PyMOL Python script that loads the backbone (N, CA, C, O; Angstrom):
from pymol import cmd

cmd.read_pdbstr("""\
ATOM      1  N   MET A   1     100.001  96.613  98.955  1.00  0.00           N
ATOM      2  CA  MET A   1     101.014  95.864  99.247  1.00  0.00           C
ATOM      3  C   MET A   1     101.854  95.615  97.305  1.00  0.00           C
ATOM      4  O   MET A   1     102.992  95.820  96.883  1.00  0.00           O
ATOM      5  N   VAL A   2     101.123  95.324  96.923  1.00  0.00           N
ATOM      6  CA  VAL A   2     101.377  95.085  95.252  1.00  0.00           C
ATOM      7  C   VAL A   2     101.910  95.467  94.580  1.00  0.00           C
ATOM      8  O   VAL A   2     102.665  94.888  93.799  1.00  0.00           O
ATOM      9  N   ILE A   3     101.509  97.389  94.744  1.00  0.00           N
ATOM     10  CA  ILE A   3     102.096  98.409  94.400  1.00  0.00           C
ATOM     11  C   ILE A   3     103.622  98.462  95.591  1.00  0.00           C
ATOM     12  O   ILE A   3     104.574  99.239  95.511  1.00  0.00           O
ATOM     13  N   GLU A   4     103.539  98.058  95.970  1.00  0.00           N
ATOM     14  CA  GLU A   4     104.598  98.531  96.546  1.00  0.00           C
ATOM     15  C   GLU A   4     105.968  97.618  95.829  1.00  0.00           C
ATOM     16  O   GLU A   4     107.072  97.840  95.331  1.00  0.00           O
ATOM     17  N   ALA A   5     105.042  96.442  96.165  1.00  0.00           N
ATOM     18  CA  ALA A   5     105.618  94.941  95.656  1.00  0.00           C
ATOM     19  C   ALA A   5     106.487  95.087  94.130  1.00  0.00           C
ATOM     20  O   ALA A   5     107.568  94.549  93.892  1.00  0.00           O
ATOM     21  N   HIS A   6     105.848  95.797  93.370  1.00  0.00           N
ATOM     22  CA  HIS A   6     106.704  96.042  92.148  1.00  0.00           C
ATOM     23  C   HIS A   6     106.639  97.464  92.286  1.00  0.00           C
ATOM     24  O   HIS A   6     105.608  97.891  91.766  1.00  0.00           O
ATOM     25  N   TYR A   7     107.311  98.307  92.763  1.00  0.00           N
ATOM     26  CA  TYR A   7     108.042  99.428  92.583  1.00  0.00           C
ATOM     27  C   TYR A   7     109.039  99.631  93.376  1.00  0.00           C
ATOM     28  O   TYR A   7     109.675 100.684  93.419  1.00  0.00           O
ATOM     29  N   HIS A   8     109.460  97.632  94.758  1.00  0.00           N
ATOM     30  CA  HIS A   8     111.123  97.538  95.198  1.00  0.00           C
ATOM     31  C   HIS A   8     110.989  96.801  93.942  1.00  0.00           C
ATOM     32  O   HIS A   8     112.141  96.412  94.137  1.00  0.00           O
ATOM     33  N   ARG A   9     110.526  95.982  92.325  1.00  0.00           N
ATOM     34  CA  ARG A   9     111.521  95.482  91.327  1.00  0.00           C
ATOM     35  C   ARG A   9     112.287  96.647  90.546  1.00  0.00           C
ATOM     36  O   ARG A   9     113.327  96.634  89.889  1.00  0.00           O
ATOM     37  N   ASN A  10     111.002  98.078  90.999  1.00  0.00           N
ATOM     38  CA  ASN A  10     111.855  98.590  89.550  1.00  0.00           C
ATOM     39  C   ASN A  10     112.859  99.589  90.321  1.00  0.00           C
ATOM     40  O   ASN A  10     112.206 100.325  91.061  1.00  0.00           O
ATOM     41  N   PRO A  11     114.092  99.815  90.371  1.00  0.00           N
ATOM     42  CA  PRO A  11     114.606 100.529  91.220  1.00  0.00           C
ATOM     43  C   PRO A  11     114.710 102.061  90.800  1.00  0.00           C
ATOM     44  O   PRO A  11     114.783 103.045  91.537  1.00  0.00           O
ATOM     45  N   LYS A  12     114.701 102.007  89.732  1.00  0.00           N
ATOM     46  CA  LYS A  12     115.023 103.824  88.087  1.00  0.00           C
ATOM     47  C   LYS A  12     113.869 104.864  88.754  1.00  0.00           C
ATOM     48  O   LYS A  12     114.022 106.082  88.842  1.00  0.00           O
ATOM     49  N   ALA A  13     112.076 103.731  89.431  1.00  0.00           N
ATOM     50  CA  ALA A  13     110.920 105.130  89.547  1.00  0.00           C
ATOM     51  C   ALA A  13     111.392 106.037  90.705  1.00  0.00           C
ATOM     52  O   ALA A  13     111.522 105.496  91.804  1.00  0.00           O
ATOM     53  N   PRO A  14     111.591 107.004  90.618  1.00  0.00           N
ATOM     54  CA  PRO A  14     111.913 107.822  91.917  1.00  0.00           C
ATOM     55  C   PRO A  14     111.076 107.976  92.773  1.00  0.00           C
ATOM     56  O   PRO A  14     111.715 108.638  93.591  1.00  0.00           O
ATOM     57  N   SER A  15     109.862 107.812  93.286  1.00  0.00           N
ATOM     58  CA  SER A  15     109.441 107.510  94.428  1.00  0.00           C
ATOM     59  C   SER A  15     108.197 107.048  94.611  1.00  0.00           C
ATOM     60  O   SER A  15     107.193 107.447  94.021  1.00  0.00           O
ATOM     61  N   LEU A  16     108.264 106.090  95.542  1.00  0.00           N
ATOM     62  CA  LEU A  16     106.539 105.181  95.457  1.00  0.00           C
ATOM     63  C   LEU A  16     105.464 106.128  96.055  1.00  0.00           C
ATOM     64  O   LEU A  16     104.931 105.840  97.126  1.00  0.00           O
ATOM     65  N   GLU A  17     105.152 107.220  95.396  1.00  0.00           N
ATOM     66  CA  GLU A  17     104.052 107.569  95.468  1.00  0.00           C
ATOM     67  C   GLU A  17     104.202 108.274  93.690  1.00  0.00           C
ATOM     68  O   GLU A  17     103.177 107.938  93.097  1.00  0.00           O
ATOM     69  N   ILE A  18     104.721 108.733  93.169  1.00  0.00           N
ATOM     70  CA  ILE A  18     104.800 109.312  92.055  1.00  0.00           C
ATOM     71  C   ILE A  18     104.991 107.582  90.741  1.00  0.00           C
ATOM     72  O   ILE A  18     104.919 107.821  89.536  1.00  0.00           O
ATOM     73  N   TYR A  19     105.226 105.964  91.236  1.00  0.00           N
ATOM     74  CA  TYR A  19     104.777 105.307  90.629  1.00  0.00           C
ATOM     75  C   TYR A  19     104.069 104.635  90.838  1.00  0.00           C
ATOM     76  O   TYR A  19     104.130 103.579  90.208  1.00  0.00           O
ATOM     77  N   ALA A  20     103.322 104.757  91.515  1.00  0.00           N
ATOM     78  CA  ALA A  20     102.660 104.338  91.638  1.00  0.00           C
ATOM     79  C   ALA A  20     100.359 104.673  91.316  1.00  0.00           C
ATOM     80  O   ALA A  20      99.238 104.165  91.333  1.00  0.00           O
ATOM     81  N   SER A  21     101.397 106.224  91.021  1.00  0.00           N
ATOM     82  CA  SER A  21     100.335 106.872  90.355  1.00  0.00           C
ATOM     83  C   SER A  21     100.828 106.366  88.521  1.00  0.00           C
ATOM     84  O   SER A  21     100.247 106.505  87.444  1.00  0.00           O
ATOM     85  N   HIS A  22     102.064 105.801  88.890  1.00  0.00           N
ATOM     86  CA  HIS A  22     101.804 105.564  86.978  1.00  0.00           C
ATOM     87  C   HIS A  22     101.441 103.631  86.553  1.00  0.00           C
ATOM     88  O   HIS A  22     101.445 103.061  85.462  1.00  0.00           O
ATOM     89  N   TRP A  23     101.194 103.152  87.816  1.00  0.00           N
ATOM     90  CA  TRP A  23     100.932 102.013  88.601  1.00  0.00           C
ATOM     91  C   TRP A  23     100.052 101.541  87.769  1.00  0.00           C
ATOM     92  O   TRP A  23      99.749 100.782  86.848  1.00  0.00           O
ATOM     93  N   LEU A  24      99.647 102.761  88.918  1.00  0.00           N
ATOM     94  CA  LEU A  24      97.379 102.730  88.820  1.00  0.00           C
ATOM     95  C   LEU A  24      96.819 103.319  86.755  1.00  0.00           C
ATOM     96  O   LEU A  24      96.378 102.309  86.208  1.00  0.00           O
ATOM     97  N   TRP A  25      96.799 104.215  86.040  1.00  0.00           N
ATOM     98  CA  TRP A  25      97.463 104.571  84.810  1.00  0.00           C
ATOM     99  C   TRP A  25      97.407 103.275  83.838  1.00  0.00           C
ATOM    100  O   TRP A  25      96.684 103.064  82.864  1.00  0.00           O
ATOM    101  N   ALA A  26      98.114 102.717  84.255  1.00  0.00           N
ATOM    102  CA  ALA A  26      98.793 101.568  83.626  1.00  0.00           C
ATOM    103  C   ALA A  26      97.580 100.402  84.265  1.00  0.00           C
ATOM    104  O   ALA A  26      97.751  99.377  83.604  1.00  0.00           O
ATOM    105  N   ARG A  27      96.731 100.232  85.022  1.00  0.00           N
ATOM    106  CA  ARG A  27      96.399  99.094  85.607  1.00  0.00           C
ATOM    107  C   ARG A  27      95.078  99.429  85.584  1.00  0.00           C
ATOM    108  O   ARG A  27      94.394  98.834  86.417  1.00  0.00           O
ATOM    109  N   THR A  28      94.303 100.498  84.609  1.00  0.00           N
ATOM    110  CA  THR A  28      93.335 101.196  84.293  1.00  0.00           C
ATOM    111  C   THR A  28      92.116 100.090  83.733  1.00  0.00           C
ATOM    112  O   THR A  28      91.858  99.909  82.543  1.00  0.00           O
ATOM    113  N   GLY A  29      91.479  99.442  84.826  1.00  0.00           N
ATOM    114  CA  GLY A  29      90.605  98.865  83.294  1.00  0.00           C
ATOM    115  C   GLY A  29      90.708  97.158  84.670  1.00  0.00           C
ATOM    116  O   GLY A  29      89.632  96.585  84.839  1.00  0.00           O
ATOM    117  N   LYS A  30      91.457  96.816  85.138  1.00  0.00           N
ATOM    118  CA  LYS A  30      91.564  95.411  85.700  1.00  0.00           C
ATOM    119  C   LYS A  30      91.863  95.841  86.723  1.00  0.00           C
ATOM    120  O   LYS A  30      92.866  95.345  87.235  1.00  0.00           O
ATOM    121  N   ILE A  31      91.195  96.855  87.414  1.00  0.00           N
ATOM    122  CA  ILE A  31      91.908  96.442  88.858  1.00  0.00           C
ATOM    123  C   ILE A  31      89.740  97.643  89.061  1.00  0.00           C
ATOM    124  O   ILE A  31      89.388  98.707  88.553  1.00  0.00           O
ATOM    125  N   ASP A  32      88.854  96.495  90.163  1.00  0.00           N
ATOM    126  CA  ASP A  32      87.835  97.259  90.578  1.00  0.00           C
ATOM    127  C   ASP A  32      87.602  98.874  90.835  1.00  0.00           C
ATOM    128  O   ASP A  32      88.413  99.687  91.279  1.00  0.00           O
ATOM    129  N   GLU A  33      86.420  99.053  90.469  1.00  0.00           N
ATOM    130  CA  GLU A  33      86.839 100.232  90.447  1.00  0.00           C
ATOM    131  C   GLU A  33      86.594 101.532  91.077  1.00  0.00           C
ATOM    132  O   GLU A  33      86.928 102.714  91.000  1.00  0.00           O
ATOM    133  N   LYS A  34      85.521 100.381  92.024  1.00  0.00           N
ATOM    134  CA  LYS A  34      85.573 101.688  94.174  1.00  0.00           C
ATOM    135  C   LYS A  34      86.927 101.871  94.153  1.00  0.00           C
ATOM    136  O   LYS A  34      87.463 102.979  94.128  1.00  0.00           O
ATOM    137  N   VAL A  35      87.817 100.233  94.167  1.00  0.00           N
ATOM    138  CA  VAL A  35      89.187 100.909  94.688  1.00  0.00           C
ATOM    139  C   VAL A  35      89.936 101.479  93.585  1.00  0.00           C
ATOM    140  O   VAL A  35      90.887 102.126  94.024  1.00  0.00           O
ATOM    141  N   MET A  36      89.866 101.484  92.286  1.00  0.00           N
ATOM    142  CA  MET A  36      90.657 101.996  91.374  1.00  0.00           C
ATOM    143  C   MET A  36      90.044 104.179  91.760  1.00  0.00           C
ATOM    144  O   MET A  36      90.814 105.069  91.400  1.00  0.00           O
ATOM    145  N   ASN A  37      89.187 104.401  92.202  1.00  0.00           N
ATOM    146  CA  ASN A  37      88.688 105.986  92.880  1.00  0.00           C
ATOM    147  C   ASN A  37      88.957 106.510  94.615  1.00  0.00           C
ATOM    148  O   ASN A  37      88.629 107.458  95.328  1.00  0.00           O
ATOM    149  N   LEU A  38      89.852 105.087  94.750  1.00  0.00           N
ATOM    150  CA  LEU A  38      89.472 104.806  95.585  1.00  0.00           C
ATOM    151  C   LEU A  38      90.891 105.207  95.998  1.00  0.00           C
ATOM    152  O   LEU A  38      91.111 105.967  96.941  1.00  0.00           O
ATOM    153  N   LEU A  39      92.097 104.500  95.027  1.00  0.00           N
ATOM    154  CA  LEU A  39      93.119 104.331  95.533  1.00  0.00           C
ATOM    155  C   LEU A  39      93.632 106.301  94.260  1.00  0.00           C
ATOM    156  O   LEU A  39      94.452 107.071  94.761  1.00  0.00           O
ATOM    157  N   ILE A  40      93.221 106.538  93.342  1.00  0.00           N
ATOM    158  CA  ILE A  40      93.155 107.047  92.572  1.00  0.00           C
ATOM    159  C   ILE A  40      93.524 109.098  93.667  1.00  0.00           C
ATOM    160  O   ILE A  40      94.398 109.965  93.662  1.00  0.00           O
ATOM    161  N   SER A  41      92.504 108.903  94.205  1.00  0.00           N
ATOM    162  CA  SER A  41      92.134 109.399  95.523  1.00  0.00           C
ATOM    163  C   SER A  41      94.033 109.803  96.068  1.00  0.00           C
ATOM    164  O   SER A  41      94.784 110.694  95.670  1.00  0.00           O
ATOM    165  N   GLN A  42      94.103 109.446  96.401  1.00  0.00           N
ATOM    166  CA  GLN A  42      95.341 109.045  97.001  1.00  0.00           C
ATOM    167  C   GLN A  42      96.946 109.147  96.307  1.00  0.00           C
ATOM    168  O   GLN A  42      97.948 109.518  96.918  1.00  0.00           O
ATOM    169  N   TYR A  43      96.891 108.757  95.024  1.00  0.00           N
ATOM    170  CA  TYR A  43      97.849 108.778  94.394  1.00  0.00           C
ATOM    171  C   TYR A  43      96.718 108.990  92.431  1.00  0.00           C
ATOM    172  O   TYR A  43      95.992 108.221  91.801  1.00  0.00           O
ATOM    173  N   PRO A  44      97.272 110.644  92.173  1.00  0.00           N
ATOM    174  CA  PRO A  44      96.072 110.557  91.503  1.00  0.00           C
ATOM    175  C   PRO A  44      97.274 110.491  89.671  1.00  0.00           C
ATOM    176  O   PRO A  44      98.356 111.026  89.430  1.00  0.00           O
ATOM    177  N   LEU A  45      96.261 109.482  88.691  1.00  0.00           N
ATOM    178  CA  LEU A  45      96.780 109.788  87.492  1.00  0.00           C
ATOM    179  C   LEU A  45      97.925 110.784  87.052  1.00  0.00           C
ATOM    180  O   LEU A  45      98.040 111.853  87.652  1.00  0.00           O
ATOM    181  N   PRO A  46      98.872 110.415  85.896  1.00  0.00           N
ATOM    182  CA  PRO A  46      99.572 110.799  85.529  1.00  0.00           C
ATOM    183  C   PRO A  46      99.030 111.559  83.910  1.00  0.00           C
ATOM    184  O   PRO A  46      98.438 110.840  83.105  1.00  0.00           O
ATOM    185  N   THR A  47      99.161 112.257  83.755  1.00  0.00           N
ATOM    186  CA  THR A  47      99.105 112.867  82.486  1.00  0.00           C
ATOM    187  C   THR A  47     100.665 112.818  81.667  1.00  0.00           C
ATOM    188  O   THR A  47     100.762 113.429  80.603  1.00  0.00           O
ATOM    189  N   LYS A  48     101.531 112.272  82.068  1.00  0.00           N
ATOM    190  CA  LYS A  48     102.175 111.544  80.962  1.00  0.00           C
ATOM    191  C   LYS A  48     103.361 110.236  81.647  1.00  0.00           C
ATOM    192  O   LYS A  48     104.492 110.248  82.133  1.00  0.00           O
ATOM    193  N   PRO A  49     102.203 109.091  81.300  1.00  0.00           N
ATOM    194  CA  PRO A  49     102.822 107.710  81.670  1.00  0.00           C
ATOM    195  C   PRO A  49     104.057 107.268  81.049  1.00  0.00           C
ATOM    196  O   PRO A  49     104.501 107.249  79.901  1.00  0.00           O
ATOM    197  N   LYS A  50     104.672 106.738  82.806  1.00  0.00           N
ATOM    198  CA  LYS A  50     105.600 105.769  82.082  1.00  0.00           C
ATOM    199  C   LYS A  50     105.987 104.505  82.612  1.00  0.00           C
ATOM    200  O   LYS A  50     106.948 103.823  82.968  1.00  0.00           O
ATOM    201  N   ILE A  51     104.649 104.542  82.473  1.00  0.00           N
ATOM    202  CA  ILE A  51     104.604 102.401  82.239  1.00  0.00           C
ATOM    203  C   ILE A  51     103.589 102.707  81.790  1.00  0.00           C
ATOM    204  O   ILE A  51     102.775 103.568  82.127  1.00  0.00           O
ATOM    205  N   GLU A  52     103.623 101.454  80.396  1.00  0.00           N
ATOM    206  CA  GLU A  52     102.698 101.764  79.820  1.00  0.00           C
ATOM    207  C   GLU A  52     101.577 100.488  80.073  1.00  0.00           C
ATOM    208  O   GLU A  52     101.813  99.785  81.056  1.00  0.00           O
ATOM    209  N   HIS A  53     100.643 100.222  79.433  1.00  0.00           N
ATOM    210  CA  HIS A  53      99.129  99.948  80.282  1.00  0.00           C
ATOM    211  C   HIS A  53      99.187  98.425  79.585  1.00  0.00           C
ATOM    212  O   HIS A  53      99.303  97.955  78.453  1.00  0.00           O
ATOM    213  N   GLY A  54      99.028  97.925  81.017  1.00  0.00           N
ATOM    214  CA  GLY A  54      98.916  96.195  81.151  1.00  0.00           C
ATOM    215  C   GLY A  54     100.312  95.542  81.569  1.00  0.00           C
ATOM    216  O   GLY A  54     100.625  94.371  81.786  1.00  0.00           O
ATOM    217  N   TYR A  55     101.438  97.406  81.617  1.00  0.00           N
ATOM    218  CA  TYR A  55     102.668  96.179  82.244  1.00  0.00           C
ATOM    219  C   TYR A  55     103.066  96.750  83.808  1.00  0.00           C
ATOM    220  O   TYR A  55     102.185  97.073  84.605  1.00  0.00           O
ATOM    221  N   THR A  56     104.082  96.803  84.030  1.00  0.00           N
ATOM    222  CA  THR A  56     104.272  97.562  85.219  1.00  0.00           C
ATOM    223  C   THR A  56     105.740  97.898  85.342  1.00  0.00           C
ATOM    224  O   THR A  56     106.008  98.567  86.340  1.00  0.00           O
ATOM    225  N   ASP A  57     106.743  97.586  84.557  1.00  0.00           N
ATOM    226  CA  ASP A  57     108.474  98.139  84.322  1.00  0.00           C
ATOM    227  C   ASP A  57     108.380 100.004  84.414  1.00  0.00           C
ATOM    228  O   ASP A  57     107.972 100.787  83.557  1.00  0.00           O
ATOM    229  N   TRP A  58     108.858 100.241  85.617  1.00  0.00           N
ATOM    230  CA  TRP A  58     108.733 102.132  85.100  1.00  0.00           C
ATOM    231  C   TRP A  58     109.597 102.324  83.735  1.00  0.00           C
ATOM    232  O   TRP A  58     110.672 101.761  83.527  1.00  0.00           O
ATOM    233  N   ASN A  59     109.069 103.045  83.011  1.00  0.00           N
ATOM    234  CA  ASN A  59     109.397 103.967  81.338  1.00  0.00           C
ATOM    235  C   ASN A  59     110.581 102.314  80.633  1.00  0.00           C
ATOM    236  O   ASN A  59     111.759 102.102  80.344  1.00  0.00           O
ATOM    237  N   GLY A  60     108.814 101.303  80.684  1.00  0.00           N
ATOM    238  CA  GLY A  60     109.484 100.517  79.718  1.00  0.00           C
ATOM    239  C   GLY A  60     108.329 100.152  78.434  1.00  0.00           C
ATOM    240  O   GLY A  60     107.899  99.075  78.021  1.00  0.00           O
ATOM    241  N   TYR A  61     108.164 101.015  78.188  1.00  0.00           N
ATOM    242  CA  TYR A  61     107.779 100.962  76.380  1.00  0.00           C
ATOM    243  C   TYR A  61     108.838 100.868  75.986  1.00  0.00           C
ATOM    244  O   TYR A  61     109.981 101.026  76.413  1.00  0.00           O
ATOM    245  N   GLY A  62     108.057 100.404  74.527  1.00  0.00           N
ATOM    246  CA  GLY A  62     108.975 100.002  73.194  1.00  0.00           C
ATOM    247  C   GLY A  62     109.173  98.453  73.772  1.00  0.00           C
ATOM    248  O   GLY A  62     109.008  97.494  73.017  1.00  0.00           O
ATOM    249  N   LYS A  63     109.433  98.332  74.769  1.00  0.00           N
ATOM    250  CA  LYS A  63     111.166  96.562  74.984  1.00  0.00           C
ATOM    251  C   LYS A  63     109.621  95.993  75.500  1.00  0.00           C
ATOM    252  O   LYS A  63     109.642  95.828  76.719  1.00  0.00           O
ATOM    253  N   TYR A  64     108.406  95.682  74.941  1.00  0.00           N
ATOM    254  CA  TYR A  64     107.179  94.151  74.931  1.00  0.00           C
ATOM    255  C   TYR A  64     107.012  94.557  73.078  1.00  0.00           C
ATOM    256  O   TYR A  64     106.915  95.629  72.482  1.00  0.00           O
ATOM    257  N   ASP A  65     107.049  92.736  72.500  1.00  0.00           N
ATOM    258  CA  ASP A  65     106.278  93.056  71.469  1.00  0.00           C
ATOM    259  C   ASP A  65     104.944  92.402  71.748  1.00  0.00           C
ATOM    260  O   ASP A  65     104.482  91.495  72.440  1.00  0.00           O
ATOM    261  N   LYS A  66     104.434  93.584  70.604  1.00  0.00           N
ATOM    262  CA  LYS A  66     103.308  93.746  71.065  1.00  0.00           C
ATOM    263  C   LYS A  66     102.544  92.669  69.678  1.00  0.00           C
ATOM    264  O   LYS A  66     101.329  92.475  69.647  1.00  0.00           O
TER     265      LYS A  66
END
""", "prot")
cmd.dss("prot")
cmd.show_as("cartoon", "prot")
cmd.util.cbc("prot")
cmd.orient("prot")
């Protein structure tokens, strides 16, 4: 439900399934490993992420001050 809530805040994301895989990549290390492995089996991690690590915005690279 958390992924779905974030997805609905990102209308430019192509689909929930694609958004979820990128969201999981961005949240790596912040989710319990067993839960993460279960979710990755449903939504494989992307090879070219569209969400910056630690964030939830689709295509949000470069818009955050570091």
